[in-house]
N, C-alpha and C positions, 0 to 999 in steps of 0.2 A: 611653341611647337616647332621642331626642326622641319625645314622645307625639303621636299624631295628634290627639287631643282630650283635654280635661280632664274630659269628661263620664264619669261612672261608669255603665256599662251593666249593669243588674241582671237578675234573674229567670231565669237559666239555671243548671241543675245539670249535673254531669258525672260520667260513669263512664269512668275512664281505665285503660289498661294500660301499665305501664312494663316494657319488655323489656331484658334484659341486652345489652350491646354485642355479645356473641358470637352473638346471634340474627340479626344483620344481615349481608348480603353484604359482602365486603371493602371495596368502594368506599364504600358507605353507612356502614359501620362506621368508616372513617377520618374521614368527615365528622363523625359524632356524637362520636367520641373527641375531636376538636379542639373541637367545640362545648361539650362538657361541661367543658372546662378554662377556659372564659370566666369571668371574675370576675362579670359581670353578664349576666342574661338576661331577656327580656321575660316578663310575666305573662299570665294568661288575660284580664285586663282590657285589656291592650294588643292582644291578638288581636281582641277584641270592638270596640275603638275603630277598628281598621283596617277591619273589616267594615262598621261604621257609616259610616265616611268614604266607602267605595266606593258607598254608596247615595245620596250627595248629588249627584253629577254628573247631567247630563241628556244622554243616557239613563243610568240607574243601571247600576252594574256588580254584578250579582247574585253572581258567582263570580270570585275572583281570577284574573287572567290567567296567573299563574305559581304553581306549588306552593310552599308555605312551606318554608323551610329551618330553621325553628325547632322547638323541642321543650321539654318539661318534663323535668327531670333530678332524680333522687334516687339515693342510695346505700343499698342494702339488704344488710346483713350483709357489708359490704366490697365489694359488687359494684355498679358503676355501671350504672344502668338509665335508659333514655330513653323518652319518650312523644312521638313525632312529632306535630306539630299536624295536618298534612295538611289545611290549611284549604280548599284548592280541592276536594278530594274530598268533604269534609264539606259544603261549600257546595252542590255538585251534589245531594247526597243530601237536604239540607234543602229545596232548591228543589222537589224531587219531592213532598215532604210538605206543602208550603204549601197546595195545593189542598184538602186536608182540614181545614186550620186556619182559613182565611179565606174569607169570601164572595167570589164571583167579581168583584164590582164593586170591592171593596177591593183584591184582589190585582191587578187590572188597573191600578188607580190607582198602586199601589206599583211594580209591575214590569210594563210593557207586554207584551202577548202576544208581540210580535216579539222582545223581549229574552229572554223565557223559552224561546221556541222555539229560538233560537240556542244558549242555554246547554244545552238538552236535546240538541241535535245534537252539540255539542262533547263532552258527557259520553258519548254513545253511541259516538262515534269513539274516545275515550280508553279506554272500557271494553273495546272490541274488542281493543285492544292490551294491556290489563292486566286480564284476566279474573279473576285471583286477588286483586285488591286488597281491602283492608279497612281501615277507620279504626282508629286506636288510641284514639279518643275517641268516646263517645256523649254526646249532649246532649239534655236535656229542658227545657222551659220551664214555669214556674209549678208545678212538681211534682218529686218524686223518685218515679219508678215503683216500685211496691211490690216488683217482682221484683228490683230492685237491692239492696234491703235484705237479701234472702236471702243474698247473697254475703258479708256481713260480720257481725260480732258486736258487741255493746255494749262488750265489753272493748277493742275496737279503735277506739273512738270518741275523737276528740280535739276539744275545744271550747276556743276562746279568745274572751274577751269583746270584745276590741278596745279601741281608744282613740278619741279625737277625730280622730286622723289615720289610724288603721288600722281597717278594718272588722272585725267579728267573723268567726270562721272555725269551720266545723263540717265535719269530714271523717272518713272511715274508710280505713284501709289494711290489706290482708291479703295473704298469699302466694297465688299463683295456685292451688297445689294445694289449699289450704284452701277457696278460693272454689268450685272445681270440685266438691269433696267436698260442700259445702253445697247446691249446686244439685242434684246427683244425689240426695241424701237427701231434699230437699224435694219433688222431683218424684215420688219413690216414694210419699211420704205423700199428696200432693195428688191423684195419679191414683187412689189407693185410696179417697179419702174425699170428693172433690168432683167435680162435673161439669166437663167440658171447658169452658174459657172463657179470657178475656183473661189471667188470672194464670198459668195453665199455659202458654198459648201464648207469653207474654212470657218466661217462665222457660226454655222450650225454646230460644227464639231467642237469649237472652243466653248460655245454656250452649253453644250451637254457636259463638257468637262467641268465647268464651273458649278454645275448643279450637284456635283458629287461632294461638295465641301460645305462646311458649317456656314450659315448665313452671316455670322459675325467675323468672317475671315477678312483678310486684306489681300488685294491683288496688286502685284508689282510687275511692271514692265521695266527691264533693266537692259541698257545698251551693252553692258558687259565689256568684253574685249573689242567690240566693234569700234569703240572710241579710238583705237590705235590706227584705224584705217582712214579716219576722217580728219581733215585739217581743222585746227581749233576754231577758225572763223565759221566754217560750215557747220560744225557741231553746235556752236553757240546759237547759230541762226536756224537750227533744225526745229521746226514746229510742226512735225508731221501729223501729230494727233489733231492739231487745229485744222490742218488741211483736210484730213479725212472727215472730221466733223462738218466742215464747211461743205464738202462735196455731198455728203449724205443729206444735209439740210437743203442744199440746192435741188437735189433730186426730189425731196419731199415737196418743195415749192414749185416743182415743174420747170425749174430754170436750168435747162441743159447746158447753156453756155457757161454759167458759173460753175456747174459741176465739172465741166471739161477743163476749166482753168485750174481748179483745185487739183484735179488729177494730173494735169500737166506739171504743176509744181512738184508733186510727189515723184513723177517720173524723172524729171530733171535732177532732183536732189539725190535720188538713189542710183542714177546712171553711173556716177563715179565709182560707187561701191561695186556694182556689177562688173564694170570694166576691170577693176582690180582683181576680182574673183576669176575672171576669164584669163587674165594675165598669169595667175598662179597655176 
């Protein structure tokens, strides 16, 4: 497949759900079955390059005109699972969040108000016809939300240092039933021990999202392009899922000091990333 650009687009992390083919309606299942047999498929960087290319014309194209027919594919315990990109849907949703991320003057320079209004109108019309839609992929920039780490364990961590040609990789994969169980357990502990706030709200939200998918799905937390912002040593020593689990377990045991230590490790680890975001 020809690349839209040779530029590597970093700084985004991903939470993905891979559903078994049996979870899809017949027509869509046929498409993904054929797709999964392809010898070569595009990567997440290809999706980002395409999105970047759409922002170059005048006026820019904030959301793809057509929905993507691509997906990520993996085999889990002999079952083929796919994670549809749904780039158009995710583009609409990301556009709604931009007003909270950027000053109005910067946003207007990037995407003129008339372009954003048209995209919003298109989304509202589409949503009226597809009220039960949901993305298979969640994206965060310059961070991994702490509630994502609740879904996985340190034993499921996979790290590869990379080479001169291949960037490093850090990701977790876990069965859907395990992810849901961890969310439920963590919520019980947090609601009993800490005040309502962003961590609990975020965990409730991601838990509801997980309930939308087939129970034999696979959940993946991928550091994606964020690996380009972290020194190799810091990346190799990053065990944030273990620290989150340790903090929640300490709260469950009533050990506030140990919970504070685990949180302190997380804060220190992610301070460098936050500083680089501010510098940009």
